[in-house]
N, C-alpha and C positions, 0 to 999 in steps of 0.2 A: 504494500500500500504506500502511496506517495502523496505529498501535497505540495502545492506551490508555495515557495518561501519568499517572503518580501519583508525587508527590514523597515522599522519605523523611520520616517524621514528619508525615504528612498530617493526622493526627488533631489536631494542635496548631493547625491553620489553620482560619480561618472564610472563608466566601464574602465577597468584597470588594464594595464599592459599584460597581466597574467591571463587574461581571457574572461569568458562569460561568467565564470563562477566567482569572480573577484570584482569588487567595486572599490573606488578610492575617492577621497575628498581632500581638498587642500585646507590646511590650517594656517591662516595668516598669523604672523608673529609680530611682536612689538618692534623688533629691529628691522622690519621690512622684508625679512625672508619668509619662507613658508616651510612647514612640515607637511607630510602626507600620511593620512590614516588609511589603511587598507583593511577591507573586511572580506572574509571568505564567506560567501553566501550562495551556495549551490542552488540552481534553479529548482532542482528536485531534491528534496531531503527525505530520506527514509524515516518512517515512524518506527520507533522502538519502544518497548515497555521499559520505563525507568532507565534510560541510558546512564552509564556510570558517571559522566561528568556534567550532566544537566544541572544548571544552577551556577556554573562557573563561567566567567568571562575572562579570556586570556588575552593579554597584550604582549606581543613579541617586540623586542627592541634589539636591533642589529648592533654589530660591533664596528670597529674602525675599518675604513676602506670597504664598506659593505652596504647592502640594502636588502630589502625583503624579497626573496624569490623562492623560499623553501616551501613549495606547494604541498609536498608530501606531508610535512609536519602539520600544516594547516588541515589537510584532509584527515589525518589521523585524529586530531583533537576534535574536529567537527563530527567525525564518525562516532567518537566516544561521547558526544552530547554537549560539548562545550561550545560557547560562542567565541569564535577566533577573530582577533584583530592583530594588526601589525603596524608599526610606525616606520616610515623613513624619516629620519631626523633632518633638521635643517642642514643644507649644503651636502646632502647625501642623495644618491639614487635618483628618485623621481623629482627631486627638488634642485638638481644641479642645473645651472645655467652657464652661458658662455663667460659670465663675469664672476662666477662663484670661485671662492678659494675652497676646494673640496675638504670637508671635514673640519674646517677651522672653527675653533671655539677657545675661549680663554678661561671658562669656568663651566665644569660639567653640570653644575646646578642650574645653568641657563636652560637646560633641557626640561626643567620642571614645567616650563610654560607649555610645551607640547604634551607632556605627560598629563598636566591638568586638563588641557583641552580634550585629549583622548578620553580621560576618565569621565568628563562631563557628558560626552557623546555616548559612551558605552553604558554608563549608569542610567542615562535617560532612555536608551533603547531597550535596556534589559533591567528594569527595576527589580531589586531584591536579589540580584545575583551577587556572588562573591568575586571580587576583582583580584586577579592574579597577574603579576608581571613576570614575563619570561625573557630574561636578558642574556645576551651573548657577549662575551669579551668586554670591551669598553662599555657596551650597552648594559651589561650586567653590573658593572661598577656604578654607572649612573643610576640604574634602577635601585640599587641598594641604598644609595644616598636618598633617593626619593622616598623609598619605603620608610627609612628612618625618620624623615621629616614629616611623613603623612601616614601615621599608623591607622588613622580612621578611614583612609581611602584604600590602602593596599592590604588585602587579607592574607596574602601569601606571596612568597618570592621564590621563583625557580631560576637558577643561574647555570648557564651552559658555558663552561670554561671562562669564568669571569676574570677580568684583568685586575685582581686585587693587590698585586705586588709586582714590582719590577724584577726583571730577570738579571739580578746582579747581587753582589754581597751587600750587606747593610752599610758598610763603609762606602762602597762605590755608589750606592743609591743616594746616600746623604750628600756626598760631594757633588754628584750630578744634579741633584735637586737644587742645591744652592746656585750652581752655575746657571741652570735653566731659569730659575726665578729671576736672577739678575738680567739674563739675556732677554727674557720675555718682557721685563719691565722696560728695557731700552727699545726693543723691537719685537713684538709678539709674532710678526710675520717672518722673522729670521729663519732661513732654511737650515735644516739639519741634515746630516748624512742619512741616506736611506738605510734601513735595516732589514728590508724584505728581499731575499734573493729570488723570490718567485717559487719557492718550494711548495707553499700552501696552494697556490693556483695549480701547480703541476699535479698535486694529489687530488684536486677537486674538479677542475674544469674538464669537460669532455673533449675539449680541443687538445688536451694533453693526455694525462693518464687517469683522469677522473671520470665521473659519469654524469656530471651536472651541467646543464645548459643555462647560462646566465649572461648578462650584459657586461662585457669586459671594459666598457667605458665607465660603467658605474661601479665596477669592482675590478680595478686594474691588476694586471699580473704581478706587478711589484708594489702595489699599494699606492696610496696618495702620497704626494710630497709631505714631508714632516716639517712642522714649524715649532718654534720654541714655545709659543703661547699654548699650543695644544698639549705638548708633552708636560709643560709646567702645570696645566690644569689636571692632567692625569695624576701627576705626583702629589698634588694638593689633595685630591680625592683619596688616593691610596693612603696618605698620612692620616686621614680621618678614619679609614678602616682600621689602620694599625692601632689607633687610640681606642677603638671599640665603638661600634654603632649601637649596641644594645637593642637590636631589633626585637620588637614584641612578636612579630609574625613568624610562623614556621618558615624555614629556609631549606631549599634543596640545592646542593651544589653538585654538578656533574662534571667530571674531568676524565681525561685520558689517564690510563695507568702509567704512561711514560711520555717523555718528551724527546725531541730530537732538535737540538739547537746548534749543531755544528755547521760551519760555512760551506761544506761540500756535500753534494747530493749523495744520498745513500737510500737504498730501497726501504730502510727502516722508517723513513719519513712518511711512507704510505700507511703506517700503522701507529703514528705518534702525533702528539701536539708539537707543531713546529714553530709556535708563536710564544708559548708560555713555559716557564719552569713549573711544572704541575705540582711538584712536591712543595715548593714555596707557597703556591696558591692554596694548596690543601691546608697547610699549616695556618696561613693567614685567615682562612675561612672561619676558624674558631672565633675570631674577633667580631664576626657579624652580629651575633645575637644569642638568644637564650635557647632556641630550639633548632638544631642543625642536623640535617641528614646529608651525609657525604657519600657519593657514589663514584667509584673509580672503575672505568670501563676499559678493559684490555683491548688494544688495537684501535682505539678511537682517535679521530682527528681532532683538530682544534675546535671545530664545530662538530660536536658529537653526532648531530643529526644529519651530517653529510658523510658519515663514515660508511664503510661497506655494509651490505644488507644485514649480515648477522649482528653486527655491532649496533646499528641504529634500531634494529628490531628490539634488542635488549634495552636500548635507551628509551624507546617509546614505551615499553612495558614498565620500566622503572619510573618514568615521568608520570604515566597514566595512573599507576598504582599509588604513587605519592599523592597525586591530585585527588584521587578517590578518597584517600584517607583524610585529606584536608577537608573535603566536602562533608564527610561524616562527623567531623568534630563539632558537635553542637552542644550548647550549654545544658540542654535537657536530655542528653543521651543517657542510655542505660549505664554506661561506665560512670558518668558524673553522678547519677543517682546512687550508685553503689558506694562511691566515695563519701557522699554526704551521709548515707546511712551508717557506714562504718565509723565515721567520726561523730555520729549522733548529731548531725547538723540539721536534720529534718525534724 
């Protein structure tokens, strides 16, 4: 049995580049730029009895030199019953223009503006749902800051290889942070040496050794040019994580079991995170908050949902199971009643 699916406020949405099952709308921002909100809304959506994730709205936030194209992830979460949305942040992907400085920002908390706009739209379209942010890499770092600042808006936080710490020693990171802070103050647009040898694109793009088709203008093979202002903003955000965010919400962190950060290509890169020191990030994740679930996935890539089929199958199962648990955590649950009775609080 099937029914025609149409979102509230559908006249505000345009057809998205991903095809008929996706719609997008521009979000004008105070600095004159725009973000883009994408909604997966299949024309025909199968009716199921009590789908596992009904009642959850998911907002995906991409990472550095990236944009939303992960249609399989959207299809999985929609199939499981969730309402799926994604953001292309300002100066990324769908928002790039000829005059854009790709990815440029001097404070990751500036993204709170598009997060707020997305939250207003989603909560209006789906009243009573629980709002979950699903952030990848730098997007995960930004989402964590937003969740800390807005505990009443964000019900749970799922992080896919979040960039919570720099890939260097503590001493090296501190020295580099001071240099970048001074350089950013003088000229936030100052170019920095590139750090992406193209290994990640080689493992992901179907034009090389990967399986995914995406826009290489929006997600370049060697990443966007780096600027002092952006890296300084990342270091400032990471310093806040180091001090501890004390998140009230439940947090899921998904990481590869290993990384490959060497300058020469090796086949091990096809089964590793080539962007982050995953051990350092795993350790730093403890500083996020009070309730952490950490998953290490053997043979996963930096974006675990772009890994080989067996890996991402496991990743979908882990994510979906965690989200299902989050959904079932209600104040009046049987477990909560048992606690109250045991402590004679009823």
